[in-house]
C-alpha positions in Angstrom: 110.5 113.8 119.8 113.0 116.0 121.7 116.6 114.8 121.6 116.9 114.1 125.4 113.8 112.0 125.3 115.2 110.0 122.3 118.4 109.4 124.2 116.5 108.2 127.3 114.3 105.9 125.2 117.4 104.4 123.5 119.1 103.9 126.8 116.1 102.2 128.3 115.7 99.9 125.2 119.4 99.0 125.3 119.2 97.9 128.9 115.8 96.1 128.7 116.2 94.5 125.3 113.0 93.0 123.8 113.0 90.7 120.8 112.0 91.7 117.3 109.0 90.1 115.7 110.0 88.7 112.3 107.5 88.5 109.4 107.5 86.8 106.0 105.4 87.2 102.9 105.3 84.6 100.0 105.2 87.0 97.1 104.8 84.2 94.5 101.4 83.2 95.9 100.0 86.7 96.4 96.8 87.1 94.4 95.0 90.2 95.6 95.9 92.9 98.0 94.3 92.7 101.5 93.6 96.4 101.3 93.9 99.3 98.8 94.8 102.9 98.8 92.1 105.5 98.8 91.9 107.3 95.4 93.3 110.6 96.7 96.5 108.9 98.0 99.5 107.7 96.0 102.7 105.8 96.6 105.8 106.9 94.8 109.2 105.1 94.6 112.5 106.9 94.9 115.9 105.4 94.4 119.2 106.0 92.8 117.6 106.0 89.3 114.5 108.0 90.4 115.8 110.8 92.6 114.0 112.0 95.7 112.7 115.6 95.3 113.8 118.5 97.5 110.1 118.9 98.7 110.1 115.2 99.7 113.5 115.6 101.6 111.9 118.7 103.4 108.9 116.6 104.4 111.1 113.7 105.7 113.4 116.2 107.5 110.4 117.1 109.7 110.6 113.6 111.1 114.2 112.6 110.8 117.2 114.8 111.7 118.4 116.3 108.4 122.1 115.2 108.6 121.0 111.6 109.5 118.5 111.7 106.6 121.1 112.8 104.1 123.5 110.1 105.3 120.7 107.4 105.1 119.6 108.4 101.6 123.2 108.4 100.3 124.1 105.1 101.9 120.9 103.3 101.0 120.7 104.6 97.4 124.3 103.4 96.9 123.1 99.9 97.9 120.2 100.2 95.4 117.6 100.5 98.2 114.4 102.3 97.4 112.2 104.4 99.6 108.4 104.3 99.0 106.6 107.4 100.0 102.9 107.5 100.8 101.7 110.9 99.6 98.5 113.0 99.5 98.9 115.7 97.0 102.5 116.9 97.6 102.7 115.9 101.3 104.5 112.8 102.5 102.5 110.9 105.1 104.8 107.9 105.7 107.4 105.7 104.1 109.0 102.2 103.9 112.4 101.3 102.5 113.1 98.2 100.5 116.3 96.4 99.5 116.4 93.4 97.2 118.9 90.6 97.6 120.6 91.9 100.7 120.1 94.0 103.9 121.7 97.2 105.1 122.7 95.5 108.4 123.0 91.8 109.2 119.5 90.2 109.3 118.3 87.3 111.3 119.0 84.8 108.5 120.3 84.9 105.0 118.4 87.0 102.5 118.6 85.5 99.0 118.8 87.2 95.6 115.1 86.8 95.1 114.2 88.2 98.5 113.4 91.7 99.6 113.8 93.3 103.0 111.3 96.0 104.1 112.7 98.3 106.8 112.3 101.7 108.4 108.5 101.5 107.9 106.9 104.6 109.4 103.7 106.5 109.2 104.6 110.0 110.4 103.2 111.0 113.8 100.5 113.4 112.6 99.0 110.8 110.3 99.1 107.7 112.6 95.9 105.8 113.6 94.2 106.3 110.3 95.0 103.0 108.7 97.6 104.2 106.2 100.2 101.6 106.8 98.5 98.4 105.5 97.7 99.9 102.1 101.3 101.3 101.8 102.8 97.9 102.6 100.4 96.0 100.4 101.1 98.3 97.5 104.8 97.8 97.8 104.5 94.0 98.3 102.7 93.8 95.0 105.3 96.0 93.3 107.9 93.5 94.5 105.9 90.6 93.1 105.6 92.3 89.7 109.4 92.6 89.7 109.7 88.9 90.1 110.9 88.7 93.7 109.7 85.7 95.7 109.9 86.4 99.4 109.6 89.6 101.5 110.7 90.1 105.1 110.1 92.8 107.7 110.6 93.1 111.4 109.4 95.3 114.3 110.3 95.4 117.9 108.0 93.5 120.3 107.3 96.9 122.0 105.8 98.3 118.9 102.2 97.0 119.3 100.8 99.4 116.8 103.1 98.2 114.0 102.3 94.6 114.9 98.5 95.3 114.6 99.2 97.1 111.3 101.2 94.2 109.8 98.5 91.7 110.8 96.3 93.5 108.2 98.8 92.9 105.4 100.0 89.8 103.6 102.9 89.4 106.0 102.7 86.5 108.4 104.6 86.3 111.7 107.5 83.8 111.7 108.9 84.2 115.2 110.7 86.4 117.6 114.4 86.9 117.9 117.2 89.1 119.4 120.3 89.9 117.3 123.5 90.3 119.2 126.9 91.4 117.9 129.8 89.8 119.7 133.1 91.0 118.3 132.8 90.4 114.6 130.2 87.7 115.0 126.4 88.0 114.8 124.4 85.8 117.0 120.6 85.3 116.8 118.6 84.1 119.7 115.2 82.8 118.7 112.3 83.0 121.2 109.3 80.8 121.3 106.1 82.7 120.1 
């Protein structure tokens, strides 16, 4: 998306704030994935102990401004976050970040030591509409379960109807809608009735 269009969208969204839709998954009770990856696709995990490759950075840089991408990777890997890349052969089709026991920014409520936050979930524009997101999310949810985590959270803005449809095909369940405000050094959460 061109920079001036991105600025216009951000300005519009800051003036006309819509709540985020908050989702929860009970990892302890997951038994089977709701959907599976097709054989020719794979999900790879990258983090501070499993470095991202230069080819993967190049793929991501096609969708995220390179300086912002480098900053995000450094900041998030320093927090022990992981990025999960959906790939076909050597091409990245999408991603989701996870961070266990905490969040990068204040969340809507406390995230405990056995919880994991999913964030910046995106299937890249050229690959959208093909049903790639639910298998990616389900794969990562089950990896989190194997690691012994108990709860998972994810949110998307109410405007993002495609993401909401996609998440409805996963083990995530909608909890509610909320707006997060920062007033001085305080975070305030306003919950909306569903």
